[in-house]
N, C-alpha and C positions, 0 to 999 in steps of 0.2 A: 542109529538114529531112533527117535521115538516114532510110534505109529498111532494114528488115530483114525476113526471111521467116518464115513460119509453116508448120509441117508437122504434119499429124495422123498421119503415118506413124511419127513418133517416139513418145515417151512422152507426147504431148499437151502438151509444154512449148512455150510460145510466148515469143519474145523481142520485147519492145516497143522502139520508139525514140520520142524525145520532142521536143517544143518546150520645389506646396509651401506649405508654411505659413511665412509670414514672421514670425519671433519678435521682431525688432527691427531697428534700423538705426543705424549710426554716420554715415549720411547724407553723400553727396558733395554739395557745394554745387551747387544747381541752375543757377547762372549760369556755372559753369566752362565754358570753350569750348576747342576745339582745331581749328586750320585748317592744312592743308599750306601751306608757304611755297615759292614758286617760286625757290629758291636752291640753289646747289651747296655753299655753305659759310657760316659765320657768323663775322664778325670782331668785331662789337659790337652792342649793342642799347640804345636810348635811348627814353624815353617823354616825349611832349609832352602834358602834362595839360590845357593850355588848349584845345587842339584835339582832344584825345582820340585821339591818333595814336601809333603805334609805328613806329620806324625801325630797320631791320635791315640791316647792311652785309654784302655778299657779296664777299669778296676774289677768290675764284676766278671768279665770274661777272662781276666788275667792275661791280657795281651796288648801289644802295640800294633796298630794297623798303619801301614805306610802307603800313601797314594801319590799320584802325580797331581799337577795343578787342576786337572779336570775331574779328579775324584776316582780315577781308575786305580784299583788296588795293585800295588807292586810287591808288597811283602806283608806277612803277618808273623809277628814274633810272639810266641806263646810261652807258657810256663812262668808267667810273671804275676803271681797272685797279688791282687790289690794294687797293681801299678797305677800311679797317679801322676805326680808332677813330672814335667819334661823340661829340659833345657838344652840349648845348642852351644857347642864350643865356639870360641871366637873365630876359628878357621873353618867352621862348618864340617869338620872331620868326624866329630863324635856327637851323638845325642845321648844325654844322660837321663836316666829314668829312675824315679823313686819307687821302690818295691816295698810297700808298707809291710806286707805280711812276712817278708823275709828280712826286715831290718837292714836293707841293703840298697845301694845305688848301683845300677848296672850301666855299662857303656856300650853303645851300639855304633859300629862303624858305618858311616853314611854312604860309602861307595858300594858296599856289599850287603848292608842291612844285617850284619852278623854281630852277635854279642861278643865283645872283645875282653870284657873284664867285669867282675862283680866285687863290690867293695862293701864289707860289713861296716855299719856305722853305729851300732849299739843302740839304736832307737828306730821307731817307725817313721821314716821320712815322708814328707808330704810335698808342699810347694818347693820348687827348685829355682835358683838363679845362679848364673855364672858371672862372677865379678873378678876381673883381673886374673883369670886362670883358676881361681878357687871355686868350688861348688858349694853353694850355701843351701841348706835345706831346713825347712820347718819341721819341728817335731813337738807334738803336744802344744803347750803354750810358750814354747821357746824355739830357738833355732840353733843350728850348728854349722860347721864347715868341714869340707873334705878337700885336703890339699894333696894334689897329685904331682907337684913339682919336684919332689925329692925322689930318692931311690925307693922309699916305702910310703904308702899312703898315710897321711896324718889326719886324724879325726878330732875335732874339738866340739863338745856339746855345751849346752847351757850358755849361750853367748848374749842373752837378752839384756843382762845387766839390771839396773834399777828401773825396770818398766813393768807395770802391773797388767800384763796381758790377761784377759779373762779366760777362764777354763771352759766357758759355755760356747765358745765360738771357734771356728777354724782359724788357723794362722796363715797369713798371706805374706809373701815377699815380693819385692820389686827392685829392679835396677835398670840401667840403660847403658849400652856399650859406649855411648858418647860421654858418659859421666863416670870416669874411673874412680874406684875407691869408695863408692857410695852404695849403701844398701838400705832399703826401706823395709820395715817390718810392721805388721799391724794385724789386729783382729777386732772383734766387736767391742773391746773395751779400751784399747789404746792404740796409738800410732807413734812410731819412733824412726828417726833417721840416724844411721850409723856411718862412721868412717871405718872402712875395712881395708885401707891401703897397707896397713901393717898387720902383724899377727893379731888375731882376735878382732873383736868388734868394739870400737870406741863410740859410746853414745854421744851424739851431737845435740839432739833435742828430742823431747817426748811430749805427747799431748793426748787428749781424749779423741775418740773416734766413734761415729754413730754405730749402733749395734746391728744395723741391717746390711753392713758391708758384705759384698760378695766377691770383690776383687779389687786390687789396687795396682797402680803403675807409676813410673817416674818419667817426667818429660825429658826429652833429649838435651834441653838446655840446663837441666839440673835444678830448675827453679820451683817446680811444683810436684806435689804428690797428688795424683788423681785417684778417687775412690768411687766405686759404685755404691750408692747409698739410697735409702728410701725412708726419709723421716717425714711423716705426714705433717708435722708442725712447720717444716720449712720447704716442703715440696720435694718431689722426686727428681732425681737427676744424677749427674756426675759431679761429685764434690771436688774442690780444688783447695790445697793447703800449701802455704809457702814452706819450702824446705828449711828456711833459716830459723823460723820460730813456730811453724805449724799453725799460723793464724789462717782462718778460713778466708778464702778469696772467692771471687765470682766463678761459678762453675758452669755446667752445661745442662740446662733443664731437659728432662724427659718426662712426657706425660704418661708414664706407665711405671712398672716396677723394674728399676735398674738391676741388672744381674751380671754385668761384665763391663770392663773398660780396658782398652789397649791403645797405646800411643805409637804412631808410625815414626820412622826415622826422621821424617820431615816435620814432625810435631803435630800432624793431623790426629784427631782423637776419634776413636770408634767406641761408641757407647752401646751396650746391649740392654735389652729390656725383655721381661717376661710379659708378653701381651698377645691375647688371642685376636683382638680386633683392631690393633693399631700397629704401626711399623715396629720392627724388631731390632734393626740395626740403624744407628744414627751417626752420621759422619759430620764432624765439626772441623772447621779451620781453627788453628790455635787462637784461643781467646774469643771466638765468635759464638755466642749462645744460640744463634740460629743455625740449624743443620744445613750443610751444603748438599747433603744427599741422605735419603732414607730408603731402607729396603724392607718390604713387607713380605713375610713368608706366606706361601699358599697353604691351603688346607689339604693334606694328604691322608688325614685320618677319617674317623667316622663320627665326629662331633661337629657342633656348629662353629667352634672356634678353630682358628688356623694353627699350624705348627708353631712351636715356641722355641726360643733359643735356650740351649742348655747353659746352666750357670757357668760363667767364665770361659765359654767355648768360642772365643774370638781370637784371631791372630792376623797380623799384617804380613804380607810379603815384604821382604826387605827393601824392594824398590818402590813400595807404596802403591803398586799397580793393582793390588787386589786385597780384599779382606776376606779371610776364610771364617766361616761360621758353621757350627753344627746345630741343627734343629732336631726336634723330636716330635712325633705326632702322638695321638691318643692311644695308638697301638704299640707304642714303644719302639717304633722304627726311627732310626737316626739317619740323617742326611747331611753330607758335607756339601756346603754351598760356597762357591767361589763368586764373590761379588766384585765385578770389575769396575775400573775407573771411579773408585769411591771418592776421590778428592775433587772430582769434577762436578760442577753443577749440571743438572739434567734439564735442559731447556724444554719448552713446549712450542711446537710448531703447528699452527692451524692452517688449513687450506680449505677454501670455499670456492666451488665452481657452480655454474648453473646446473639445475637438475636436468634440463633438456636444452638442446641446441640444434640448429640446422647445419647439415654438412656443408662444407665449403664457405661458411659464413663466420665472421670474426666473433669470438667470445672473450670474456674477461674473467680471469681467475685472481682472487685476492687471498690474503692470508696475513698471519702475524707470527713473528718469532719473539718469544719472551723468555726471560730467565730471572733468577733471583738477583743476580748482578746484571744490570742492563747491558746489552750488547750495543756497540756503536752503530750509528747510521752508516749505511754503505757496506754492511756485512754482506758478503756474497753468498748466494744460494744457487744450487744446481737444480735444474728442472728437466724432467723427462716426461715424454708422452708415450703411453702404451695403448695400442689399438690393434685391430685385426691385421693391419698391414705391417705393423711393427710390434710383434708380440714380445720381443725382448727389450723394447723401449727405444725411443729416439731422443737423443739429447737436443734440448732447445736452448736458446740463448740464456746465459746467466742473468739472474735478477738480483738486485740489491735492495736492502731494507731502507726504509725512511726512518726518521726520528720516531722513537717509540716502538720500532720493530715491524711496522706494517710494510706490506709490499703488494704489488699487483703486476700482472702481465697479460698480454693479449695473444691469442693464437687462432689460427683458422684450421680446424680439423679437416684433413683431407678424406678421412674414412669415417663411416658411420658405425653405429653400434655402441658398445661400451668403450668409452675413452677415459683413461685414467691419467691425471696429472699428479706427479709426485715431485715434491720439493724437498731438498736435502740440505741441511747445514752440516758441514764437515767437522765442526768442533774446533777447539783450540786448546791451549794448555790449561785453561780453567773451565772449559765447557765441554761436555760430552757431545758426540754427534747425535743428531736427531732428524727425523723426517716426518712428513705428513702428506696425505694425499686425499683427493676427492675424485669422484667419478661423474661423468656426464653421459647421458644417453643421447647420442647424436642420430638424427633422423636418417633413415634409409628407405628406399622404395619398397613398397609391399611386394611380397612374393606369392605366386600362385603355386600350390602343391596339392595334388589330389591322389587318391589311392582307391583302387577298385575293391569290389566284393563286400562292401559293408552291408551287414544284415543278412547275408546269404547263409543257407544251411547246407551242410555237406555230409555225405556218407562217411562213416568212420574210416580213417586211414587214407582218405583221398588226397592225392598230391594236387594242391591248388596253387595256381599262379596269381600272385598279387602284383599289380603294375602301378608304380608311382609315376605321375606325370608332373614335371617341373616346368613352370613358365619361364619367361625371359629373366635373365639375371645379368649382373655386371661381369663377373669373371668366374666365380665358382660354379661348377656344374655337377658337383658330387652330391649324391643322396645316399643315406644309410637306411636300410630296412631292418626293423627289429620284430621279432615274434615273442609274444608274452602269453604262453598257455595259461588258462585258468588253473588255479590251485597253487598252494604255497610251496610245493615241493619242486617245482620247475621254474627257475628264474628266467627273466627276460634275457634273450640272447640276440646277438647280431647275426642276421641271416646273410646280408650282403651289403657291401658298400662299394660304389663305383660311380664313374661319370655316366650321366644319362646319355642315351643315343642321340642321333641327329633330330629325332622327333621329340626329344625331351623325356623319353621313357626309360625306366629301369624296372626290371621284373625280377621277382624272387619266388621260389617254390617253397610252400609250407606244407608239411605233412599234418593233416587235420585229424589228430587223434583226440583233441579236446577243443572246447570253445577257446578261441584265441584272439587276442588283440594284436593287430599288426600295426606298426608305427613307421611312418616315413619321416625322416628328419633331414632338413637342409640347414646347414650351419650358418648360412649367410656369407656375405663378403663385404667389401668396403662400401658398397652402394646398395646392396640388396639385403633386405631384412631376413633374419632367420625365420624358418617356418617348420611347424610340425603338424602332421595330420594323422588321424587314426582311422582304422577300419576294423570293426569287430565282426568276425565270422564265427559260425557255430558248427559244431560237429556232433553227429549222432554218437551214441555209445555203441559198442560192439556187443550184440546180444545174440546168442544162439542157445537152443534148447533141445535136449534129447529126452525121449521117453523110454522107460524100461519096465520089465516084468509083464509085458503084454505077451499073449500067446500067438497073435497073428495081426496082420494089417490087411484091411480090405476097404472097399468103397461102399458108402451109402449114398446113393445118387452119384454126384460128381465129387464128393468129398472123401478123402482118405481118413479112415478111423483106425485107432489102435484098439484091439479087442482084449478085454480082461475078463477073467472069471469073477463072479460077484464077490468072492472072498479074497481077492488079491488086490492089494493097494498099489496103484501106479506110483512110480518114482519119477519126478521131473527134475532133471539135472540141467542147470543153467550155467553158461559160461559168459562172463563179461570182462571187458577191460577193467583192471583193478585200480581202485583208488582207496586210500586208507579210510576205513569206516563205511565203505559203500555197501548198500543192501539192494537186493532185487525185490520187486513187488510181484507177487504171484496172484493172478486174478482168475477166479473160477466162475463159469457160467453154466447153467443147466438148461437143456432143451425140454420145454414143457408146452404141450398143446400147440405146437407149431411155431413157438418163439423161444428166443434165448433170453434167460433171466440171470441177472447178476446174483451170485450166491456168496459174495464177499471177496475181500482181498487182504493180504497180509504181507509184511516186509520180512525178509530173511537175509541175514548177513552173508556176505561173500567171504570165502577163505582167501588167504594171501595169493593163491594161484588163480583167483577170479572165479572159482566154482562154488556152487551152492546146490545141494540136493534136497528135495522136499518130497517126503512120503505123504501122498494124499489120503492114504487110508482106504480100506475096503468098504464099499457101501453095504455089502451083505444082501443086496437085492439085484435082480437082473432087470434088463429093460431100461436102464438109466443111460442117457446120452449126455455127455458133458464136454466142455472144451476149456482149456487152460492156456494161459500165456504168461511169460515173464516180461517185465518192463523195468527200464531205468527211468525214474521220474525226477527231473531236475528239482532240487530243493528238498524233496522228501525221501530220496534214496540215500541220504547221508552226506551229500555234497552237491555242488552246483557247477561242476567242471565240464559236463556234457549237456547236450540238449536232450529233452525227453525222447525216449526211444522205446517202441513196443516191439517185442518179438512176435513171431508168427504164432497163430492159434494152433494148438495141438488138440485133436478131436479124439474123445474116448467113448467107448461103449462097453457095457457090462452084460455078460451072459451067464447062464447057469454053469 
């Protein structure tokens, strides 16, 4: 440590050195799920309804990821550089995948997720469709087929015929199992319908198509080709074209940038759009331009806009119970989202109860059930009441709607406190289930709760008994006592919880090593209000000081002094209870002409063991008498977790 001197011949200056209320709900379907996918990109998505599996291709990662309907990964098939298009065999036994960088199509067995075959096709395959057992694949601005029905695979390329597909845009294919022998092909420049019931592809009709197309599909009745398009001149949306002559028909408007379209076996249409601030997936009933359901992705990235749908990353479960979508955020993280009950309208159910009410007195709850397609009067709704006596909910009589969806009911709450009325519509074939709730604060009798020792100051480490006293209550007689020591390193903790005794008292012992807020909590009961009371008690710091380098101890009058030679510097070692950043204050006074005079003070940091040694320095003169003490000063010693505490004075004298 550094050493400095002290001189009483100066001006006695000494230099030291140191060591809500929920009104209603439009309800998100409870079974919706979202799981991060271990992929770098998405080429295609296909659903195997027989085994309840979802296949997602990752061209950049060169793999196919297989998940269950909840998004849990079941397999990852690697070594497939550039894998893109996927298609499922009619019996759900095989998934076919287009491996662009290998000019091949591979077959994956759906029971074991093992690759069973690899078929060279002589071109880089892209989009895939299975029609009547043959695998059709896009390549460049054309398409071809892979026939596996014979003893050897047969490949036919360049099947487009007299159709001028543009080279600037990707090629898309579409078919539907309910429409045998029909294949649709298109890209930014043209659209065509083919008969593929015999060998080759016979052109039925061709026409122009908008250049912004991202995907296309065929309706299960075989009457329309649907495309995702975005022509600012005619409005964004899902385009519809008659398969007989490709004349444009009424489509499905989307107020964003369309980038996907898929048709369910029942004809329902899922349209996707690239949108940061509007819904991403739009579900339409066949021919209805107004969506029956829309899904808006959350924001899981680090920008202001929400996650967006990957182009073409939509797929229906074969039973139309779910739509699967893959979203991506600004960090490139992909998420598989299972959107449930997509073909059902999502009603809104509002519930309004009084903000306050008296216990055991009748109150009225009102509400309204609305939907895009109005529900009939007399629709049944289930009602539950939740309170302190029925924390799991008590079923109340069923209520029915009036014309327009309004409803009301009365109830007499038997318990006070927070009372919640929840109203539930179970849903039907066309409407999803929905619920709404509202909360009432029901009056209870005020409760008396006191706690001893507020404002008292105690020695460091004293065990102090805090006693809570609970007044009369209805049933509950349990009180919890918590201790919260000052400082961020020690959390509030439960000291004791129990029933009060026959006098209404509950006591707990707290070790007072810091200033401490003690809290008594009564949770209330059906007729007695909850109550919390606090008592803040204070604790001295633990301060002890030793003096060293003296040559003897002796008394001057009745006071014990430490004797030092005039050229020896006393060392004052202080020990305190440690707290991060804590410092001791060392105060020096000098005896002069019969009185003690302050000669200054300074703060010195404590080591992690709570010790701090200070060399006072040698005065170089004899006849000097001084005294020194160490203190913890709340607020200026680096923290405020103890009350100000002064150590004992240590008396020093210097001789020749």
